[in-house]
Each structure stands twice: as C-alpha cells, then as structure tokens.
N, C-alpha and C positions, 0 to 999 in steps of 0.2 A: 275466498274459500267458501264453497257452498256448504251449508249445514242443513241437513234434513231433520225434521222434528216429528215425533210420534208421541201420542198420549196427551194427557191433561197437564197443562202448565202448573196446576195447583199441587201436583204430586211431587215427591222428591225427584231430583234430577240426576240422571246418569249420562255421562259423556263417553260414547264408545269410539275408539280410535282403531281403524283397520290396519292390517298388515300390508307389506309390499306385494305387488303383483295382483292384488285384489282391490275392491272398492268398498264403500259403505254397505253394499249389498251382502257382504260376508256375514253381517249381523242379522240376517233375515229371521233365523230361529229365535234369536234373543229379542228382537222386536216383537215377534208374535207372543212370546212368553211374558215379557215385562211391560208392555205398553199399557196394560190395564191399570197397573198400580204405580207406574213411574212415568215421569216426563223424560223422553229419550232424545238426546242430541247426537246426530251421527254426521260428522264432517266428511267431505270428500277431500282427503289430504292431497296436497299438491305434489305428489310423487313423480308425476310426468313432467314436471318442470326441471330442466337440467340444472337449475340453480337452487333446487330444494335443499334446505338445511334443517336438521332436526331441531337445533337450538332456535332458529328463527320461527319455525312453525309453533314451537312451544310458547314462545313469547306472544305470537299472534293469537293463539288460543287463550292464553291467560288474559290478554287485553280484551278479547271478546267476552270472556266471563265477567271481568270487572265492569265493562260498559253496558252489558245487556242482561245480566242475571243478578240484579240487586237483591240483597237480603236472602240469597240462596246459598246453601252448601252443596257442592258438586262432588259426585262420586265418579272417579275415572275408571274406565275399563279399557285396557289397551292390549293389542296382540302384536308380537314381533316388533317391527319398527314402530308400530303404534304404542307398544309398551315402553320403548325407548323415549318416545315423545312424552309419555306420562311421567317418566322419571325426570326428564328435563323440566317439565312444567312444575313439578313439586320442588325441584331444586331452585327454581326461580321465583316461585310465589306460593305461599301457604294460606293466604287469607281466606279463600273460599273453598278450598279443596278439603273435603271431609275425610276421604279415604280413597284407596286405589287398589284395584285388582290388576296385577301386572303379569301378563301371560307370555311365556316363552321369550323373554328378552335375551339379547346377546350383550354382555357387558365385559367380556374378555376379548380385547382386540385381537384380530386375526393377523398372523404373520404376513407381511407385505408381499413377499414372493409368492406365497400360497394364494393370496388374494388375487394377485395379478394373473396368475395362471388360470385360476377358477373363472375369473371374469372374461378372460380372452375367449374361452370356449362356451361360455354360458349364453351370451346374447343371441348368436345365430339360432340357438334352440328355441328361443321365444317366438320365432317366426314360423315354427313348424306346428301344424295342426295335430299331427300324430304325437309329438312330444307334449303338446298342451293337453291332449287327452290323457296321456299317462300321468302328467303332473296333477291334473284336476282329480283324477281317480285317487292318487296317493294322498292328496289333500282332503279328500272327502267332499269336494264341491259337488252339489247336486246337479243332476243332468240338465235340469231346466235353467241352470245358471251358467252352463258351459260356454254358450255363445257369447254371453256378456264377458266372461273371463277371457276368452280368446281374443275377442275384438278389442278389449282394453289393452291386452298385451301387445297387439299390433300397433297401437297408437303410441307406444313407448319408444322414443328414439334411443339410439345407441348411447348418446351422451347422457340422456336422462336415466337410462338403465344403469350405466356405470356409476353415475353420481349417487343414485339411490343406494346401490349395493355398497359403495365405499362408505357412505354415511352410516349404514347399518353395521358394517364390519369393523369400522374404526371408532365406534361410539364409546365414550368414556363417561362414567357416572360423575355428575358434579359433586364436589365434596360436601356442599350444603345439603344434598339429598339425604345423607346419612344422619343429619341432625333432626330430621322430622320425627315427630311423635305421633303422627296420624296413623290409623290402622292401615296396614298393608297386607295384601294376600298375594303371594307369589305362586304361580302354577306353571308346570311343564308336563309334557307327556313322557311316559317311561321309556319311549323309544327315540327320544330326542338325541341329537348329536352330543358328543361328550362335552364340547365347549359350551353348549347351552346348559347342560347339567351343572357345569362348573360355575356358570353365571348365576344360576338359581341358588346354589350354595353360598356363593359370595354375597349376594344380596341379602339372603335370609339371615346369614350369620352376622352381618354388619348393620342391620336395621334395628331400631330401638323398639318397634312395636309391630312385629311381623309374624305371620303364619305362612306355612307352605302346604301345597297339596300337589300330588303327582297323579295324573290321569293314567291309569294302567292300559297297556296295549295300544297306545296311540303315540304318534310322533309329533311333528311340528304342525298340528292340525286339530287340536282339541275343540275349538269352537264349532268345527264341522263334524269331525268323526265322533266326538263325545258330547254332542250338543245338549242332550237331555241331562246328562250328569253335570255338564258345565253350568247349565241354567240352575240346577238344584243347588249346587255348591255356592254359586253366586248369590242366589236368593237367601239361603241360610245365613251366609256371611253378612249380607245387607241388613237382615233383621237384627243380628248381633251388634253391628255397627250403630244402627239407629237406636238401639236400646240403651246405649251408653250415655 
C-alpha cells in the first residue's frame, strides 16, 4: 500500500483515509491547510483489489503504525469507507491511536435484496463520462481533479467494484470499538441518506467519549463541499484533543 507523506515528521501525526471511488487526492484541501503544523500520512487504499477487505486493511495499517511510527500518537481522519477502516483499526488496536474524526460512516447494514439491485445497475454507470461528470459535481470534486477521478473509476474492474461496495454496505462495528475511551468526533452532512444519519446516531449514542457535528446543506461530500468548515472544525477539535 502506497502511503504519501506531507509536512514535518516532528509535528503531530494525522492519518487520512479516503472514501470509495476517490483516492488520496480527495484530501487536497486538508493537505494544504494542515501540512504546516502536522505530519500527514495519506495511504492509497487498495480498493481496486477485488480481494479488498476492510478488516485486513485495518490490520495492515495498524501494523504499519506499530512498525514505523515509534513513540507517536496517531490521529485518524476517515471518510465513508475510510471511516469504516478507522472504526476497524480502533477496534483492533488502541496502543498508538490518540483520537479519530469519523466522517459519514455506514454502520447499519443494507438489506441484501436492495443491495443486489443497486449494485446490478451501478457498475455500468461508472464507465460513463457524463455520469461521472454529474457524480463529480454532486460530490463537489474540483474541476481540475475530474480527469483523475474518471480515469481511476475506469481502472476499477466489475469484481473490484462489487467487492468494495459489498464491504461498505455490509460493514459491522467490532464490539471492542465501543469500549474505547479515546476522543471520537462523528460528522455527517445534513442531506445524507437516512441510513447514514441512523449510523451517525448509533455510533454517537453508543460511544464512551464522543462528540458529533452535522455540516448543513451538504450530503455525502463534506470534505469537498464544505472543505473550509471541515478544516476549521477538525483544527478546533485537534487543539482540544491535544490539550487534554
């Protein structure tokens, strides 16, 4: 797994985990904002691998942290499937994870029949440039990143796409996750789907040390559509976490 780095290694460390259908490039605005004061790690998650598993990826990232980031406390920031990986990482290892901002996760499994119907018609759309344009616009992906977004979507095989989506839609929170006492910040957009809002409430209500924030007038796209506010909320929360 390739991991890009930004900023000074002497600064506090943030590990950003991107969502499905995008790459580490989705954190462009966050890199610009945080690289002066933080050391940023941005993996390219193996979502295009038809054998990708959230659990295996979480274990691999925890192993990387243990072997390469001695004497460091790590702050996790994940979006969508990246948020699910954050949850899995925390459920498997607490040793070096100081806190986590978990954005727009899905933790209420989707009905199998609904999932199969949805996936059956979704993959062909990923090959359409027109659909990609509409999707990129709704996600708030900047124009200069559209070609990267579309080209990466074309590299995703049908098997890899179906596997990634099923991993996302069938994800279940490890029981050990709810035992953590580290600070957690859950966020969603006010226009998210109902099932994501339900996931937000379930996580927030069952966590021992959690806060929640809702980005108004955005959907499943807050790091893009509300990047300025996203960065400010994250920065304020990071200061509070590090002051404890």
